[in-house]
Steps between C-alpha positions, in 0.01 A plus 500: 500500500631704793810464712575184700650485848563185702523502879652178628784303658747362244529169690127442538349224287192717454701795369697262275174401331429859400858576395513193275163588348605857426825379346329232289269770368792733427357777718697780662422586860640681802608262773441624855678272746312494829647444846338194655515654847423859407254509212452826316193719557424462129481121530270520803283746314485283189426179693320603819326162536796260519789751510707255295709490186496475209295794381502603136406864443373564148421857408470584870260212572617212725446130432575258786564125539763341279288273281230765462776731375631234261153450349449877477824543306418204276157640412631848428811405300422207267857432382644171628167389653520316832144368513378260228230625263311171506239517780570148627878548503448838664291339774767234553771765533293689758445177693876444532563863592250455782681181602828693516343738751399201714868408531599826669377405852738200520803732513479626864527146639846463345606853584415459868612137536743463789589131488542215252150362554328834434716557196422155361125550544516840329695361205260207464213748477678684219570172325131412504440807283798423277363148445170647378686715246721208394207263450222724375649812347825391334427137414507575126858631540436844362792743501289755690156485654394701196658255254787650300451849643487633853149573619327624814535163679879506457507851646290393800700186584844623392504772763390266781745223411779759500409599855446140617846401377660803668330431833604136465860610448484710816361201691753270331246275336458414132148601401490426127647147495564401139458127570158552661371765261683464167237680292472791742879522520534516120217754478665730755831476312321594177319785670791667679718470186245654261675819379267764648467313830875436524575867443262594781555211740612600851868447580521177699755611762337838551159341539633234736655766724186715495252217566721362778502839673121533467447150638732563795319822583162326478622220728629751752174697502304178548705414809447842659234499775185688410437817696 
């Protein structure tokens, strides 16, 4: 099927999605760790439009955007399928993947919050999304979004919740409150402790240190006067 190479940042939720998918499929690949502030010429060549990670290179051909990559892998390697075969269930899974992407823009408000009021508003915005998942996606108390097995929706949300919790830790706020979101809390526990995910889950302290440094740099750059 050709060789596989992954350009990404180990701490990125979008790279995590691809790593977990490759591991769930039992696929071997070459990991190419990119520098956030000095991206390789190969990455810029492979993704000239957005110049972002992750990029999966398969047989010399690049595929960009994390969930596009996940679907590509799932279509090409049928073992441990991530998308349901049933058309209706498949459509539902794609709906929730799209909803996961809608959650991404709430993150900067918390990252760049500078006082308690801003932080509270940012967290409330995140909680609005969590409430939707609690009430409409996990109400039947499934172990995973995919039922008894991890599917594409778990991959999409698992990576984001990991980042949200880490950013919350940096900002000293509890994002995934068990009392407010018991079903989501149990789901995330199930997800991060699933064997393949657990083996490839980012180290908490290392991720905390890395994300904190990135956030501090972003805050500093934002405060600099524009030339």
